[in-house]
VEXKEKOL-659777 format. One line per field, with one value per residue: residue number from 0; x, y, z of N, C-alpha, C in turn. Coordinates in nm, 2 decimals. Example, Ala and Ser with C-alpha at 12.3 -4.5 7.8 and 13.67 -1.06 7.14 Angstrom:
<zabas>
papa <- c(0|1)
n_east <- c(1.32|1.28)
n_north <- c(-0.57|-0.22)
n_up <- c(0.78|0.71)
ca_east <- c(1.23|1.37)
ca_north <- c(-0.45|-0.11)
ca_up <- c(0.78|0.71)
c_east <- c(1.32|1.29)
c_north <- c(-0.33|0.00)
c_up <- c(0.78|0.79)
</zabas>
This chain:
<zabas>
papa <- c(0|1|2|3|4|5|6|7|8|9|10|11|12|13|14|15|16|17|18|19|20|21|22|23|24|25|26|27|28|29|30|31|32|33|34|35|36|37|38|39|40|41|42|43|44|45|46|47|48|49|50|51|52|53|54|55|56|57|58|59|60|61|62|63|64|65|66|67|68|69|70|71|72|73|74|75|76|77|78|79|80|81|82|83|84|85|86|87|88|89|90|91|92|93|94|95|96|97|98|99|100|101|102|103|104|105|106|107|108|109|110|111|112|113|114|115|116|117|118|119|120|121|122|123|124|125|126|127|128|129|130|131|132|133|134|135|136|137|138|139|140|141|142|143|144|145|146|147|148|149|150|151|152|153|154|155|156|157|158|159|160|161|162|163|164|165|166|167|168|169|170|171|172|173|174|175|176|177|178|179|180|181|182|183|184|185|186|187|188|189|190|191|192|193|194|195|196|197|198|199|200|201|202|203|204|205|206|207|208|209|210|211|212|213|214|215|216|217|218|219|220|221|222|223|224|225|226|227|228|229|230|231|232|233|234|235|236|237|238|239|240|241|242|243|244|245|246|247|248|249|250|251|252|253|254|255|256|257|258|259|260|261|262|263|264|265|266|267|268|269|270|271|272|273|274|275|276|277|278|279|280|281|282|283|284|285|286|287|288|289|290|291|292|293|294|295|296|297|298|299|300|301|302|303|304|305|306|307|308|309|310|311|312|313|314|315|316|317|318|319|320|321)
n_east <- c(-0.44|-0.39|-0.22|-0.24|-0.43|-0.67|-0.98|-1.10|-1.39|-1.53|-1.76|-1.75|-1.48|-1.54|-1.71|-1.52|-1.33|-1.44|-1.52|-1.29|-1.14|-1.29|-1.27|-0.98|-0.92|-1.10|-0.98|-0.72|-0.54|-0.45|-0.60|-0.52|-0.36|-0.54|-0.72|-0.57|-0.48|-0.75|-0.78|-0.57|-0.62|-0.87|-0.76|-0.53|-0.68|-0.84|-0.67|-0.54|-0.36|-0.28|-0.53|-0.57|-0.62|-0.45|-0.37|-0.40|-0.31|-0.22|-0.25|-0.38|-0.29|-0.06|0.13|0.08|0.25|0.48|0.39|0.30|0.58|0.68|0.52|0.58|0.86|0.83|0.72|0.90|1.09|0.96|0.91|1.18|1.26|1.05|1.15|1.41|1.33|1.20|1.37|1.57|1.41|1.36|1.62|1.70|1.84|2.09|2.40|2.41|2.15|2.08|2.25|2.15|1.91|1.96|2.12|1.93|1.74|1.89|1.97|1.71|1.64|1.83|1.78|1.52|1.61|1.71|1.48|1.30|1.39|1.38|1.08|1.03|1.14|1.05|0.77|0.79|0.84|0.62|0.42|0.51|0.57|0.30|0.18|0.01|0.01|-0.18|0.01|0.21|0.46|0.58|0.87|1.10|1.43|1.61|1.87|1.84|2.03|2.19|1.99|1.92|2.20|2.22|1.99|2.03|2.27|2.21|1.97|2.08|2.24|2.04|1.92|2.13|2.17|1.98|1.74|1.81|1.96|1.77|1.69|1.90|1.89|1.64|1.66|1.86|1.75|1.52|1.63|1.78|1.56|1.43|1.61|1.61|1.38|1.18|1.00|0.86|1.03|1.10|1.32|1.43|1.54|1.65|1.69|1.72|1.85|2.00|2.03|1.86|1.62|1.67|1.64|1.40|1.26|1.36|1.28|0.98|0.97|1.04|0.86|0.61|0.59|0.58|0.35|0.16|0.14|-0.02|0.13|0.19|0.07|0.16|0.40|0.36|0.30|0.53|0.71|0.60|0.59|0.89|0.95|0.81|0.90|1.15|1.18|1.31|1.25|1.36|1.43|1.62|1.82|1.69|1.53|1.25|1.08|0.83|0.59|0.48|0.17|0.02|-0.14|-0.12|-0.40|-0.53|-0.40|-0.46|-0.73|-0.72|-0.58|-0.75|-0.99|-0.99|-0.91|-1.13|-1.35|-1.25|-1.27|-1.52|-1.69|-1.64|-1.45|-1.56|-1.57|-1.30|-1.23|-1.33|-1.17|-0.91|-0.95|-0.94|-0.70|-0.54|-0.61|-0.53|-0.26|-0.19|-0.35|-0.21|0.06|0.20|0.23|0.45|0.31|0.40|0.52|0.55|0.32|0.31|0.56|0.62|0.60|0.78|1.06|1.38|1.71|1.87|2.14|2.41|2.51|2.82|2.88|2.87|2.95|2.63|2.50|2.38|2.15|2.03|1.94|1.72|1.50|1.23|0.88|0.64|0.34|0.23)
n_north <- c(8.24|7.93|7.66|7.40|7.20|7.07|6.88|6.71|6.60|6.61|6.43|6.23|6.13|6.04|5.82|5.64|5.63|5.56|5.30|5.20|5.22|5.07|4.81|4.76|4.78|4.56|4.34|4.32|4.49|4.35|4.40|4.67|4.72|4.72|4.88|5.16|5.16|5.22|5.48|5.61|5.59|5.78|6.03|6.10|6.11|6.34|6.52|6.80|6.88|7.17|7.14|6.88|6.57|6.34|5.98|5.67|5.35|5.14|4.82|4.61|4.33|4.28|4.40|4.29|4.11|4.23|4.41|4.27|4.14|4.37|4.41|4.17|4.25|4.46|4.35|4.17|4.35|4.46|4.23|4.15|4.38|4.33|4.10|4.17|4.31|4.15|3.93|4.07|4.15|3.89|3.80|4.02|4.02|3.96|4.09|4.14|4.21|4.48|4.53|4.34|4.43|4.69|4.64|4.49|4.68|4.88|4.74|4.73|4.97|5.05|4.87|4.95|5.21|5.12|4.98|5.20|5.37|5.16|5.13|5.37|5.41|5.21|5.27|5.49|5.39|5.20|5.42|5.60|5.43|5.36|5.59|5.85|6.13|6.20|6.08|6.07|5.97|5.99|5.90|5.72|5.71|5.66|5.49|5.21|5.15|5.38|5.57|5.44|5.47|5.73|5.79|5.66|5.74|6.00|6.01|5.88|6.07|6.30|6.18|6.15|6.43|6.51|6.58|6.81|6.82|6.79|6.98|6.97|6.68|6.68|6.84|6.74|6.46|6.55|6.68|6.46|6.30|6.46|6.51|6.27|6.23|6.21|6.37|6.33|6.53|6.68|6.77|6.75|6.94|7.07|7.33|7.44|7.61|7.45|7.58|7.79|7.67|7.56|7.73|7.84|7.64|7.64|7.90|7.85|7.63|7.77|7.99|7.86|7.73|7.95|8.06|7.86|7.69|7.84|7.97|7.78|7.80|8.01|7.90|7.65|7.77|7.91|7.68|7.54|7.75|7.76|7.50|7.46|7.68|7.61|7.43|7.34|7.32|7.17|7.20|7.09|7.35|7.52|7.66|7.66|7.79|7.67|7.84|7.92|8.10|8.09|8.26|8.38|8.39|8.21|7.96|7.96|7.90|7.66|7.49|7.54|7.50|7.23|7.09|7.14|7.03|6.74|6.71|6.79|6.62|6.40|6.23|6.15|6.36|6.37|6.27|6.50|6.68|6.60|6.64|6.89|6.97|6.86|7.00|7.24|7.20|7.13|7.34|7.57|7.57|7.72|7.73|7.89|8.11|8.11|7.90|7.62|7.38|7.19|7.09|6.87|6.64|6.57|6.37|6.33|6.24|5.96|6.02|5.79|5.56|5.47|5.11|4.92|4.72|4.59|4.70|4.49|4.55|4.72|4.51|4.42|4.63|4.73|4.72|4.88|4.97|5.27)
n_up <- c(7.52|7.69|7.55|7.65|7.81|8.07|8.12|8.27|8.46|8.80|8.90|8.68|8.71|8.97|8.96|8.84|9.02|9.28|9.26|9.20|9.43|9.60|9.50|9.50|9.78|9.89|9.72|9.84|9.75|9.50|9.28|9.20|8.97|8.76|8.83|8.84|8.58|8.44|8.56|8.44|8.18|8.18|8.29|8.07|7.85|7.88|7.89|7.70|7.42|7.24|7.15|7.07|7.23|7.46|7.47|7.62|7.60|7.76|7.90|8.18|8.22|8.10|8.27|8.50|8.64|8.70|8.89|9.12|9.17|9.28|9.48|9.64|9.67|9.84|10.04|10.14|10.25|10.46|10.64|10.68|10.85|11.04|11.14|11.24|11.46|11.61|11.69|11.82|12.03|12.14|12.21|12.43|12.63|12.55|12.42|12.16|12.09|12.02|11.80|11.61|11.58|11.44|11.24|11.05|11.03|10.89|10.65|10.54|10.49|10.29|10.09|10.02|9.91|9.68|9.57|9.51|9.32|9.13|9.09|9.01|8.75|8.62|8.64|8.47|8.22|8.14|8.15|7.96|7.73|7.65|7.59|7.37|7.14|6.91|6.63|6.74|7.00|7.34|7.51|7.74|7.81|8.00|8.20|8.42|8.56|8.63|8.71|8.97|9.11|9.12|9.27|9.50|9.63|9.64|9.82|10.04|10.13|10.18|10.38|10.59|10.62|10.74|10.60|10.47|10.22|10.05|9.84|9.69|9.60|9.45|9.25|9.09|9.03|8.90|8.67|8.56|8.47|8.30|8.10|7.97|7.87|7.59|7.29|7.05|6.82|7.04|7.30|7.64|7.95|8.27|8.43|8.68|9.00|9.27|9.54|9.52|9.53|9.79|9.97|9.92|10.03|10.30|10.39|10.37|10.56|10.79|10.80|10.81|11.03|11.19|11.13|11.18|10.96|10.75|10.55|10.40|10.15|10.01|9.99|9.83|9.58|9.52|9.50|9.28|9.09|9.05|8.97|8.72|8.59|8.53|8.37|8.04|7.71|7.43|7.06|6.85|6.76|6.87|7.16|7.41|7.70|7.95|8.14|8.50|8.56|8.74|9.03|9.40|9.50|9.36|9.40|9.69|9.67|9.53|9.75|9.99|9.90|9.83|10.06|10.23|10.06|10.07|10.36|10.46|10.32|10.41|10.30|10.04|9.84|9.74|9.49|9.34|9.45|9.35|9.07|9.07|9.18|8.96|8.73|8.78|8.78|8.52|8.35|8.43|8.35|8.13|7.78|7.56|7.30|7.06|6.98|6.76|6.70|6.49|6.45|6.62|6.56|6.40|6.36|6.50|6.40|6.62|6.81|6.80|7.06|7.18|7.16|7.46|7.74|7.89|8.19|8.47|8.58|8.37|8.24|8.36|8.32|8.41|8.37|8.55|8.72|8.89)
ca_east <- c(-0.51|-0.31|-0.26|-0.23|-0.54|-0.74|-1.11|-1.17|-1.50|-1.53|-1.84|-1.70|-1.39|-1.59|-1.76|-1.41|-1.24|-1.48|-1.51|-1.14|-1.12|-1.34|-1.21|-0.85|-0.95|-1.14|-0.89|-0.61|-0.45|-0.42|-0.66|-0.46|-0.30|-0.65|-0.78|-0.47|-0.51|-0.89|-0.77|-0.49|-0.70|-0.94|-0.68|-0.49|-0.80|-0.91|-0.55|-0.53|-0.23|-0.30|-0.66|-0.58|-0.61|-0.36|-0.46|-0.33|-0.32|-0.18|-0.32|-0.33|-0.25|0.09|0.21|0.06|0.36|0.59|0.32|0.34|0.70|0.70|0.43|0.67|0.99|0.82|0.67|1.02|1.16|0.90|0.93|1.32|1.25|0.99|1.22|1.49|1.27|1.14|1.50|1.62|1.34|1.40|1.77|1.71|1.94|2.22|2.47|2.39|2.01|2.07|2.30|2.06|1.79|2.04|2.18|1.82|1.68|1.97|1.96|1.57|1.66|1.93|1.68|1.42|1.69|1.72|1.37|1.22|1.41|1.34|0.97|1.01|1.20|0.93|0.66|0.80|0.87|0.52|0.32|0.52|0.55|0.17|0.10|0.03|-0.07|-0.18|0.09|0.37|0.48|0.67|0.96|1.19|1.57|1.70|1.92|1.80|2.17|2.22|1.91|1.94|2.30|2.18|1.88|2.09|2.37|2.14|1.87|2.16|2.29|1.95|1.91|2.22|2.18|1.84|1.68|1.90|2.01|1.66|1.67|2.01|1.85|1.54|1.69|1.93|1.65|1.43|1.73|1.82|1.44|1.37|1.71|1.60|1.26|1.16|0.86|0.88|1.12|1.16|1.42|1.39|1.63|1.60|1.80|1.68|1.95|1.92|2.04|1.75|1.51|1.68|1.62|1.26|1.22|1.41|1.20|0.87|0.96|1.05|0.73|0.50|0.59|0.56|0.21|0.07|0.09|-0.08|0.23|0.20|0.00|0.28|0.52|0.32|0.30|0.68|0.75|0.52|0.68|1.01|0.94|0.77|0.98|1.30|1.18|1.35|1.21|1.44|1.42|1.72|1.92|1.57|1.46|1.16|1.05|0.69|0.59|0.34|0.09|-0.08|-0.13|-0.15|-0.55|-0.56|-0.35|-0.55|-0.87|-0.72|-0.58|-0.86|-1.13|-0.97|-0.91|-1.28|-1.41|-1.23|-1.32|-1.66|-1.78|-1.58|-1.36|-1.62|-1.51|-1.18|-1.24|-1.34|-1.03|-0.82|-0.97|-0.92|-0.55|-0.49|-0.66|-0.46|-0.10|-0.20|-0.40|-0.14|0.16|0.16|0.34|0.45|0.20|0.47|0.56|0.49|0.29|0.31|0.69|0.65|0.59|0.90|1.17|1.52|1.80|1.93|2.29|2.41|2.62|2.92|2.84|2.92|2.88|2.52|2.48|2.26|2.02|1.97|1.88|1.60|1.43|1.10|0.76|0.54|0.25|0.26)
ca_north <- c(8.12|7.81|7.53|7.27|7.20|6.96|6.88|6.62|6.66|6.56|6.33|6.13|6.07|6.00|5.68|5.54|5.62|5.49|5.15|5.15|5.21|4.96|4.68|4.74|4.74|4.43|4.25|4.35|4.57|4.29|4.48|4.80|4.78|4.76|5.02|5.23|5.17|5.29|5.61|5.69|5.63|5.89|6.12|6.13|6.12|6.46|6.62|6.82|6.97|7.23|7.11|6.72|6.49|6.23|5.85|5.57|5.21|5.03|4.72|4.54|4.20|4.29|4.44|4.25|4.02|4.34|4.46|4.14|4.14|4.49|4.38|4.11|4.30|4.53|4.27|4.11|4.48|4.47|4.12|4.16|4.48|4.28|3.99|4.19|4.36|4.03|3.86|4.17|4.14|3.75|3.82|4.14|4.03|3.98|4.22|4.14|4.25|4.61|4.50|4.28|4.52|4.82|4.57|4.44|4.80|4.94|4.69|4.72|5.11|5.02|4.78|5.06|5.30|5.07|4.97|5.31|5.41|5.08|5.13|5.50|5.36|5.13|5.35|5.59|5.31|5.18|5.50|5.67|5.37|5.33|5.71|5.88|6.25|6.15|6.00|6.11|5.90|6.01|5.78|5.75|5.67|5.66|5.36|5.20|5.16|5.52|5.63|5.37|5.51|5.87|5.78|5.59|5.83|6.13|5.98|5.86|6.23|6.37|6.12|6.18|6.57|6.52|6.66|6.94|6.80|6.74|7.04|6.92|6.57|6.69|6.90|6.63|6.37|6.63|6.68|6.33|6.23|6.55|6.49|6.11|6.23|6.24|6.36|6.34|6.60|6.76|6.73|6.85|6.99|7.14|7.45|7.50|7.60|7.40|7.66|7.87|7.58|7.52|7.88|7.85|7.51|7.68|8.00|7.80|7.55|7.85|8.07|7.77|7.71|8.07|8.07|7.75|7.62|7.90|7.99|7.67|7.85|8.07|7.79|7.59|7.86|7.90|7.53|7.52|7.83|7.71|7.37|7.49|7.79|7.59|7.33|7.40|7.24|7.19|7.14|7.10|7.44|7.61|7.61|7.76|7.77|7.69|7.92|7.92|8.19|8.09|8.36|8.34|8.37|8.06|7.86|7.95|7.84|7.51|7.40|7.52|7.44|7.07|7.02|7.12|6.90|6.61|6.69|6.82|6.52|6.25|6.18|6.14|6.45|6.34|6.25|6.62|6.74|6.54|6.68|7.04|6.98|6.80|7.09|7.35|7.19|7.14|7.47|7.69|7.55|7.80|7.72|8.01|8.10|8.11|7.73|7.57|7.23|7.08|7.05|6.79|6.48|6.58|6.28|6.38|6.11|5.95|5.98|5.62|5.55|5.35|5.00|4.89|4.60|4.62|4.65|4.38|4.63|4.77|4.41|4.42|4.72|4.70|4.83|4.87|5.06|5.32)
ca_up <- c(7.56|7.68|7.46|7.73|7.91|8.12|8.09|8.33|8.55|8.91|8.88|8.59|8.79|9.10|8.92|8.82|9.16|9.37|9.23|9.20|9.59|9.65|9.45|9.55|9.93|9.88|9.68|9.92|9.65|9.38|9.13|9.20|8.83|8.69|8.87|8.80|8.42|8.42|8.61|8.35|8.07|8.17|8.28|7.97|7.72|7.92|7.88|7.56|7.40|7.12|7.08|7.06|7.35|7.47|7.48|7.70|7.56|7.86|7.95|8.30|8.19|8.04|8.34|8.64|8.72|8.72|9.00|9.21|9.18|9.35|9.59|9.72|9.72|9.95|10.17|10.20|10.35|10.57|10.70|10.74|10.96|11.15|11.19|11.29|11.55|11.70|11.72|11.91|12.17|12.18|12.26|12.47|12.73|12.49|12.38|12.02|12.07|11.97|11.67|11.52|11.52|11.37|11.10|10.97|10.96|10.77|10.52|10.48|10.42|10.18|9.98|9.97|9.84|9.54|9.51|9.48|9.18|9.02|9.07|8.94|8.62|8.57|8.60|8.34|8.10|8.15|8.11|7.82|7.61|7.60|7.58|7.26|7.11|6.77|6.57|6.82|7.13|7.41|7.55|7.83|7.75|8.09|8.26|8.57|8.67|8.64|8.80|9.10|9.14|9.15|9.36|9.64|9.67|9.70|9.91|10.16|10.16|10.23|10.54|10.67|10.66|10.82|10.49|10.42|10.09|9.97|9.72|9.56|9.55|9.39|9.11|9.02|8.99|8.77|8.57|8.49|8.42|8.21|8.00|7.91|7.81|7.43|7.26|6.89|6.78|7.13|7.40|7.78|8.04|8.37|8.48|8.84|9.09|9.41|9.63|9.53|9.60|9.92|10.07|9.91|10.15|10.42|10.45|10.38|10.65|10.92|10.80|10.83|11.18|11.28|11.09|11.17|10.81|10.67|10.47|10.29|10.03|9.94|9.96|9.71|9.48|9.50|9.43|9.15|8.98|9.04|8.90|8.57|8.51|8.50|8.27|7.92|7.60|7.30|6.94|6.77|6.83|6.94|7.28|7.50|7.85|7.98|8.27|8.57|8.55|8.90|9.16|9.51|9.52|9.29|9.48|9.81|9.62|9.52|9.86|10.09|9.85|9.84|10.19|10.25|9.98|10.15|10.50|10.47|10.26|10.49|10.19|9.91|9.74|9.71|9.34|9.29|9.48|9.25|8.96|9.07|9.17|8.83|8.65|8.84|8.73|8.37|8.28|8.48|8.31|8.02|7.67|7.48|7.20|6.93|6.95|6.63|6.74|6.42|6.42|6.72|6.51|6.32|6.41|6.45|6.41|6.75|6.84|6.84|7.15|7.14|7.23|7.58|7.82|7.95|8.34|8.50|8.62|8.26|8.15|8.41|8.25|8.43|8.34|8.64|8.74|9.05)
c_east <- c(-0.38|-0.33|-0.25|-0.36|-0.61|-0.90|-1.18|-1.29|-1.49|-1.61|-1.81|-1.58|-1.44|-1.63|-1.63|-1.34|-1.29|-1.49|-1.37|-1.09|-1.18|-1.28|-1.07|-0.83|-1.00|-1.06|-0.75|-0.50|-0.43|-0.51|-0.61|-0.44|-0.43|-0.71|-0.68|-0.50|-0.64|-0.86|-0.66|-0.54|-0.78|-0.85|-0.63|-0.59|-0.87|-0.79|-0.53|-0.40|-0.28|-0.44|-0.67|-0.53|-0.52|-0.42|-0.34|-0.38|-0.27|-0.28|-0.29|-0.24|-0.10|0.18|0.19|0.17|0.45|0.51|0.36|0.49|0.73|0.63|0.51|0.82|0.95|0.78|0.80|1.12|1.10|0.93|1.08|1.33|1.18|1.09|1.31|1.45|1.23|1.25|1.55|1.55|1.36|1.55|1.79|1.80|2.08|2.27|2.45|2.24|2.01|2.15|2.23|1.96|1.85|2.04|2.05|1.75|1.73|1.98|1.81|1.58|1.74|1.86|1.58|1.49|1.70|1.61|1.29|1.24|1.38|1.18|0.93|1.04|1.08|0.80|0.68|0.81|0.71|0.41|0.35|0.53|0.40|0.10|0.11|-0.05|-0.07|-0.07|0.21|0.35|0.60|0.76|1.06|1.32|1.67|1.74|1.88|1.94|2.22|2.11|1.91|2.08|2.29|2.10|1.96|2.16|2.30|2.05|1.95|2.23|2.19|1.92|2.01|2.24|2.04|1.73|1.72|1.91|1.90|1.66|1.78|1.96|1.71|1.56|1.76|1.85|1.56|1.53|1.77|1.68|1.41|1.51|1.71|1.44|1.26|1.02|0.87|1.02|1.19|1.22|1.40|1.51|1.55|1.71|1.80|1.81|1.90|1.96|1.91|1.63|1.53|1.64|1.44|1.19|1.25|1.31|1.05|0.86|0.94|0.91|0.63|0.50|0.55|0.37|0.10|0.03|0.03|0.01|0.26|0.17|0.11|0.40|0.49|0.31|0.43|0.74|0.70|0.58|0.82|1.03|0.91|0.87|1.11|1.30|1.22|1.30|1.32|1.41|1.53|1.80|1.82|1.56|1.37|1.15|0.89|0.71|0.45|0.29|-0.02|-0.06|-0.19|-0.31|-0.59|-0.50|-0.41|-0.66|-0.85|-0.69|-0.68|-0.96|-1.12|-0.97|-1.07|-1.36|-1.40|-1.28|-1.47|-1.76|-1.70|-1.50|-1.41|-1.58|-1.39|-1.16|-1.23|-1.22|-0.93|-0.81|-0.93|-0.75|-0.49|-0.50|-0.56|-0.32|-0.11|-0.23|-0.29|0.01|0.14|0.26|0.33|0.36|0.28|0.52|0.50|0.46|0.32|0.44|0.74|0.67|0.71|1.02|1.30|1.62|1.88|2.07|2.33|2.52|2.72|2.92|2.92|2.87|2.77|2.53|2.37|2.14|1.96|1.89|1.74|1.47|1.27|0.98|0.64|0.44|0.27|0.17)
c_north <- c(7.99|7.71|7.40|7.29|7.07|6.97|6.79|6.68|6.54|6.42|6.21|6.06|5.98|5.86|5.59|5.52|5.54|5.35|5.12|5.13|5.09|4.84|4.68|4.72|4.59|4.33|4.26|4.40|4.49|4.36|4.61|4.84|4.80|4.85|5.15|5.27|5.24|5.44|5.70|5.69|5.77|6.02|6.21|6.15|6.28|6.58|6.69|6.92|7.02|7.17|6.93|6.67|6.37|6.10|5.78|5.42|5.11|4.93|4.65|4.42|4.19|4.29|4.38|4.17|4.14|4.40|4.37|4.13|4.27|4.46|4.30|4.15|4.40|4.46|4.20|4.23|4.47|4.34|4.11|4.27|4.40|4.17|4.04|4.27|4.25|3.95|3.96|4.17|4.01|3.74|3.95|4.15|4.00|4.10|4.25|4.18|4.37|4.61|4.44|4.36|4.63|4.77|4.56|4.58|4.87|4.87|4.68|4.87|5.10|4.95|4.89|5.18|5.25|5.03|5.09|5.36|5.32|5.11|5.30|5.49|5.29|5.17|5.46|5.50|5.26|5.29|5.59|5.58|5.33|5.48|5.79|6.02|6.24|6.06|5.99|6.05|5.96|5.87|5.84|5.67|5.65|5.52|5.35|5.20|5.28|5.58|5.57|5.41|5.64|5.87|5.73|5.68|5.95|6.12|5.96|6.00|6.33|6.31|6.15|6.34|6.61|6.62|6.77|6.94|6.78|6.84|7.01|6.79|6.59|6.76|6.79|6.52|6.45|6.65|6.56|6.28|6.31|6.54|6.36|6.11|6.28|6.26|6.41|6.40|6.69|6.71|6.82|6.84|7.04|7.21|7.49|7.48|7.53|7.50|7.77|7.78|7.55|7.64|7.89|7.76|7.59|7.79|7.93|7.72|7.66|7.94|7.98|7.73|7.82|8.11|7.98|7.69|7.70|7.95|7.89|7.72|7.93|7.98|7.69|7.64|7.90|7.82|7.53|7.61|7.79|7.58|7.38|7.59|7.74|7.48|7.37|7.28|7.27|7.13|7.16|7.21|7.55|7.55|7.71|7.70|7.78|7.77|7.92|8.07|8.20|8.22|8.31|8.29|8.21|7.97|7.85|7.89|7.68|7.44|7.40|7.46|7.28|7.02|7.03|7.05|6.75|6.59|6.69|6.69|6.37|6.18|6.15|6.24|6.45|6.35|6.40|6.70|6.70|6.61|6.83|7.04|6.94|6.92|7.21|7.32|7.18|7.29|7.58|7.67|7.59|7.77|7.82|7.99|8.10|7.98|7.68|7.40|7.13|7.02|6.92|6.65|6.49|6.50|6.33|6.23|6.10|5.95|5.88|5.65|5.45|5.23|4.98|4.76|4.64|4.58|4.57|4.41|4.67|4.65|4.39|4.49|4.69|4.78|4.79|4.99|5.12|5.44)
c_up <- c(7.57|7.62|7.54|7.85|7.98|8.14|8.17|8.44|8.69|8.93|8.80|8.66|8.89|9.08|8.89|8.95|9.25|9.38|9.23|9.35|9.63|9.63|9.49|9.69|9.93|9.84|9.74|9.82|9.50|9.27|9.14|9.04|8.75|8.71|8.83|8.65|8.36|8.45|8.48|8.23|8.06|8.20|8.15|7.84|7.75|7.92|7.72|7.56|7.25|7.03|7.05|7.17|7.36|7.49|7.55|7.67|7.66|7.90|8.12|8.30|8.18|8.18|8.51|8.71|8.77|8.89|9.13|9.27|9.30|9.49|9.69|9.77|9.85|10.07|10.23|10.30|10.47|10.67|10.74|10.85|11.10|11.23|11.28|11.44|11.67|11.74|11.82|12.05|12.22|12.27|12.35|12.54|12.69|12.45|12.24|12.00|11.99|11.81|11.57|11.45|11.42|11.22|11.01|10.93|10.87|10.65|10.46|10.42|10.30|10.04|9.96|9.88|9.69|9.49|9.47|9.35|9.07|8.98|8.97|8.79|8.55|8.53|8.48|8.22|8.08|8.09|7.97|7.70|7.56|7.60|7.43|7.22|6.96|6.73|6.67|6.97|7.20|7.46|7.65|7.79|7.86|8.13|8.38|8.63|8.72|8.74|8.96|9.16|9.20|9.27|9.52|9.70|9.72|9.81|10.04|10.21|10.24|10.38|10.62|10.70|10.70|10.73|10.44|10.30|10.01|9.84|9.64|9.48|9.43|9.24|9.05|8.98|8.87|8.66|8.49|8.41|8.30|8.08|7.93|7.87|7.64|7.38|7.13|6.89|6.93|7.23|7.54|7.85|8.17|8.42|8.61|8.92|9.24|9.52|9.63|9.58|9.75|10.03|10.02|10.03|10.28|10.48|10.44|10.51|10.80|10.93|10.83|10.97|11.26|11.25|11.12|11.06|10.71|10.54|10.37|10.16|9.95|9.90|9.82|9.59|9.43|9.42|9.33|9.04|8.94|8.94|8.74|8.50|8.47|8.41|8.12|7.83|7.49|7.19|6.87|6.85|6.89|7.04|7.33|7.61|7.86|8.10|8.35|8.54|8.66|8.99|9.27|9.55|9.47|9.36|9.62|9.77|9.60|9.64|9.93|10.04|9.86|9.96|10.23|10.19|10.03|10.28|10.53|10.42|10.31|10.37|10.08|9.81|9.72|9.55|9.28|9.32|9.40|9.13|8.94|9.07|9.03|8.73|8.68|8.78|8.60|8.32|8.35|8.44|8.15|7.89|7.58|7.33|7.07|6.87|6.84|6.67|6.62|6.38|6.54|6.66|6.41|6.39|6.40|6.49|6.54|6.74|6.89|6.93|7.13|7.22|7.35|7.67|7.90|8.12|8.35|8.50|8.48|8.19|8.22|8.33|8.28|8.39|8.44|8.64|8.89|9.03)
</zabas>
């Protein structure tokens, strides 16, 4: 029996999700933080580890300012690209028309390359700082300056190679985030090889084209197995690996069932589809039965780093909702 379980129900989540969607749309997304907190509280309270559920204590008011800053930053990037397009059209007979457009779009893309890791970093901070499993709290110790550098360089290479570098980018990002996660006495790592993931994606891309997307079921199964099976959990000198027990039929039922739920109900069944997806991700990530869960709460002394001058991005350390 897997010690990691999800017990969320479609109708219970629908009552939360339906109201959230309506209020988010009517408020032009300004009530999105409030809606997201409600969803997170439901999802965490229905996720169980060794019989005990997680709790989420985050509040909307504390981080609403962070959401507004994110909204304004995205709006600024959009207005920058729009302005570039407008000016290039105004001066379309000028030799500078194309240069103006390319310059503004390039600046906008570069800003997004920095903005996305800031949102990711802030979301990890917000969620983990407000999550608990009994008396044990997870945490994220990554530095924003390191994450933005990693993200910018690898996103640039992915764009430059027309997506070929995606596997290397994904592995590096997973490895950085997991290496900076803490859960009581547990530490994490990711041992996946980028080349293996690249061939999974390459094979999936080619066969999906030939089979009109049907091979996507096998691609999803292989990607999920690769991700779960390469997570390493460490406690002191000991370590173990979770693994996926999902078979192709179960993946088929999840993907096709969710598609039918959404399409045949004109979107109303999205809440049930999301619960089925979340249950699949949680329930099929199997933790070895020999693991001693009582040892999670044992805290280990953190290694002290040599004090150094703090990067200006690390002083920002946002806590956002995404």
